[in-house]
C-alpha positions as CSV (number, residue, x, y, z in Angstrom):
1,X,-88.3,197.4,-19.2
2,X,-88.8,194.9,-21.8
3,X,-91.7,192.8,-23.2
4,X,-94.7,191.6,-20.6
5,X,-94.0,188.4,-19.2
6,X,-96.2,185.3,-19.1
7,X,-95.4,182.7,-16.3
8,X,-97.5,179.4,-16.9
9,X,-97.7,176.5,-15.4
10,X,-97.8,173.3,-17.4
11,X,-100.1,170.3,-15.8
12,X,-103.8,171.0,-16.1
13,X,-102.8,174.3,-17.3
14,X,-101.1,173.6,-20.8
15,X,-101.3,169.9,-20.9
16,X,-103.8,167.5,-19.1
17,X,-102.1,165.3,-16.3
18,X,-104.6,163.9,-14.0
19,X,-106.6,162.2,-16.6
20,X,-103.5,160.2,-18.1
21,X,-102.5,159.6,-14.6
22,X,-105.6,158.2,-13.4
23,X,-105.6,156.0,-16.6
24,X,-102.3,154.8,-16.0
25,X,-102.8,154.1,-12.3
26,X,-105.9,152.0,-13.4
27,X,-104.2,149.8,-16.2
28,X,-100.9,149.4,-14.6
29,X,-101.2,149.3,-11.0
30,X,-105.1,148.4,-10.5
31,X,-105.1,152.0,-8.4
32,X,-108.5,154.0,-8.4
33,X,-108.0,158.0,-8.4
34,X,-110.5,159.9,-7.5
35,X,-110.6,163.3,-9.6
36,X,-112.8,165.3,-7.2
37,X,-110.2,165.3,-4.7
38,X,-107.4,167.7,-5.9
39,X,-105.2,167.4,-2.9
40,X,-104.5,163.6,-3.7
41,X,-105.3,163.1,0.3
42,X,-107.6,160.0,0.0
43,X,-107.8,160.2,-3.4
44,X,-105.8,157.2,-4.6
45,X,-107.3,153.9,-3.5
46,X,-106.3,150.1,-4.3
47,X,-109.2,148.6,-6.1
48,X,-109.2,145.2,-4.7
49,X,-109.2,146.4,-0.9
50,X,-110.2,149.8,-0.9
51,X,-107.2,151.0,1.2
52,X,-105.6,154.6,0.6
53,X,-102.3,154.6,-0.8
54,X,-99.8,156.3,1.6
55,X,-98.3,160.0,0.9
56,X,-95.0,158.3,-0.1
57,X,-96.6,155.8,-2.6
58,X,-98.4,158.6,-3.9
59,X,-95.1,160.7,-4.6
60,X,-93.7,157.4,-5.9
61,X,-96.2,156.9,-8.2
62,X,-96.1,160.5,-9.4
63,X,-92.4,160.4,-9.9
64,X,-93.0,157.0,-12.3
65,X,-95.2,158.6,-14.1
66,X,-93.3,161.8,-15.1
67,X,-90.2,159.7,-15.6
68,X,-91.8,157.3,-18.3
69,X,-95.6,158.4,-19.3
70,X,-95.4,162.1,-20.1
71,X,-96.0,160.7,-23.5
72,X,-99.7,160.2,-22.5
73,X,-100.2,163.6,-21.8
74,X,-101.9,165.8,-24.3
75,X,-102.8,169.9,-24.6
76,X,-105.7,171.5,-22.9
77,X,-108.4,172.7,-25.3
78,X,-106.9,175.7,-27.2
79,X,-103.8,176.3,-24.7
80,X,-101.0,175.8,-26.8
81,X,-102.5,178.0,-29.9
82,X,-103.3,180.7,-27.5
83,X,-100.0,181.0,-25.8
84,X,-98.4,181.1,-29.6
85,X,-100.8,184.2,-30.1
86,X,-99.9,185.7,-27.2
87,X,-96.3,184.9,-27.5
88,X,-96.4,187.8,-30.3
89,X,-96.8,190.5,-27.5
90,X,-95.4,188.8,-24.6
91,X,-92.5,186.9,-23.3
92,X,-93.7,183.1,-21.9
93,X,-91.8,180.9,-19.8
94,X,-92.9,177.6,-18.5
95,X,-92.8,177.1,-14.6
96,X,-93.6,173.5,-13.6
97,X,-93.4,171.6,-10.6
98,X,-91.2,168.3,-11.4
99,X,-88.2,167.4,-10.2
100,X,-84.4,167.9,-11.9
101,X,-84.7,164.4,-13.2
102,X,-87.7,165.1,-15.0
103,X,-86.3,168.5,-16.5
104,X,-85.2,167.8,-19.7
105,X,-88.0,165.2,-20.4
106,X,-90.6,168.0,-19.9
107,X,-88.8,170.0,-22.5
108,X,-88.7,167.4,-25.0
109,X,-92.4,166.7,-24.3
110,X,-93.5,170.6,-24.7
111,X,-91.0,170.6,-27.5
112,X,-92.4,167.9,-29.5
113,X,-95.8,169.7,-29.2
114,X,-94.3,172.8,-30.7
115,X,-93.7,174.7,-27.4
116,X,-90.2,176.3,-27.4
117,X,-90.6,178.9,-24.7
118,X,-87.9,178.2,-21.6
119,X,-89.0,175.6,-19.5
120,X,-88.0,176.1,-15.5
121,X,-88.1,173.1,-13.0
122,X,-89.3,173.9,-9.2
123,X,-90.4,172.0,-6.1
124,X,-92.5,173.9,-3.4
125,X,-93.8,177.4,-3.6
126,X,-93.4,179.6,-6.9
127,X,-93.3,182.7,-5.6
128,X,-89.5,182.6,-5.2
129,X,-88.8,181.3,-8.7
130,X,-91.5,183.9,-9.9
131,X,-89.7,186.5,-8.3
132,X,-86.0,185.6,-9.9
133,X,-87.9,185.3,-13.4
134,X,-89.5,188.8,-12.9
135,X,-86.2,190.0,-11.8
136,X,-84.3,188.7,-14.5
137,X,-86.7,189.8,-17.3
138,X,-87.7,193.3,-15.8
139,X,-91.1,193.4,-17.7
140,X,-93.5,195.8,-18.3
141,X,-96.1,193.5,-16.9
142,X,-96.2,189.9,-15.7
143,X,-99.0,187.4,-15.4
144,X,-98.9,184.3,-13.7
145,X,-101.3,181.4,-14.3
146,X,-101.7,178.2,-12.4
147,X,-104.2,175.6,-11.4
148,X,-103.2,175.5,-7.7
149,X,-104.1,178.0,-5.1
150,X,-100.9,177.7,-2.6
151,X,-99.1,179.0,-5.7
152,X,-100.9,181.9,-6.2
153,X,-100.8,182.8,-2.4
154,X,-96.9,182.2,-2.9
155,X,-96.6,184.5,-5.9
156,X,-98.7,187.2,-4.3
157,X,-96.4,187.1,-1.4
158,X,-93.1,187.1,-3.2
159,X,-94.3,189.0,-6.5
160,X,-97.5,190.8,-5.6
161,X,-97.1,193.0,-8.8
162,X,-97.9,190.0,-11.0
163,X,-101.3,189.4,-12.6
164,X,-102.9,186.1,-11.1
165,X,-105.0,183.9,-13.0
166,X,-106.4,180.8,-11.3
167,X,-106.9,178.1,-14.3
168,X,-107.7,174.8,-13.6
169,X,-108.0,173.2,-17.7
170,X,-109.4,169.8,-16.8
171,X,-113.0,169.8,-17.0
172,X,-113.5,166.9,-14.7
173,X,-111.6,168.5,-11.8
174,X,-112.3,172.2,-12.4
175,X,-116.2,172.1,-10.9
176,X,-114.5,170.6,-7.6
177,X,-111.8,173.4,-7.2
178,X,-113.2,176.6,-5.4
179,X,-111.2,179.6,-6.8
180,X,-107.8,180.8,-5.3
181,X,-108.5,183.6,-3.2
182,X,-105.0,185.0,-3.9
183,X,-105.5,185.1,-7.5
184,X,-107.2,188.2,-9.4
185,X,-109.3,186.0,-11.6
186,X,-110.5,182.7,-12.0
187,X,-111.0,181.5,-15.6
188,X,-110.7,177.9,-16.7
189,X,-110.5,177.9,-20.8
190,X,-108.1,179.9,-22.6
191,X,-110.5,180.8,-25.0
192,X,-112.2,182.8,-22.5
193,X,-109.0,184.0,-20.6
194,X,-107.3,185.3,-23.9
195,X,-108.8,188.9,-23.8
196,X,-108.6,189.2,-20.0
197,X,-104.9,188.4,-20.3
198,X,-104.2,190.9,-23.1
199,X,-106.2,193.4,-21.1
200,X,-104.1,193.2,-18.0
201,X,-100.7,193.1,-19.6
202,X,-101.6,196.3,-21.5
203,X,-102.5,197.6,-18.1
204,X,-99.0,197.0,-17.1
205,X,-98.2,195.9,-13.6
206,X,-100.8,195.1,-10.7
207,X,-101.1,197.0,-7.7
208,X,-98.9,195.4,-5.0
């Protein structure tokens, strides 16, 4: 076995996304984004008439944002500093749900912020790609961080030995998001989470 492995999400874990996305929608598309609705269902409405954007329109908006507006995103408080400290004791990879076309943009975005860790793109559940990463790295312990409950469920299924930390780093959203049932803990700040992460990595793999 090698060093411990941290698999972390990017949006709302390392970088703010919904607030820059909300501001861009308002400025450019005259669309209101209700941040209390994390599922995006009924969350985006045209300000002029109040109609809800169709699912296809929402995905079009998201692809446009990630294609041209990543520069609007900024770090979650304490995320990059904490990750840098943790990288002294663990390998770190970023597993982000974006399209292949946006992958290089995400790598460059994080590199400009001083994040040089490997970045992997994914669409759908993160359990299968997490499994592949664990098999490749063969870590002494593995910790998965994400803001979406469905990814914790997916990782619990495919990689039950991974410690799972549910983190919603956007303060405007966190109060509206219940703890993920499949996560081992819910901690929304990196300052509060660092000690817990170190303890779990030192403990070894989670019980399957």
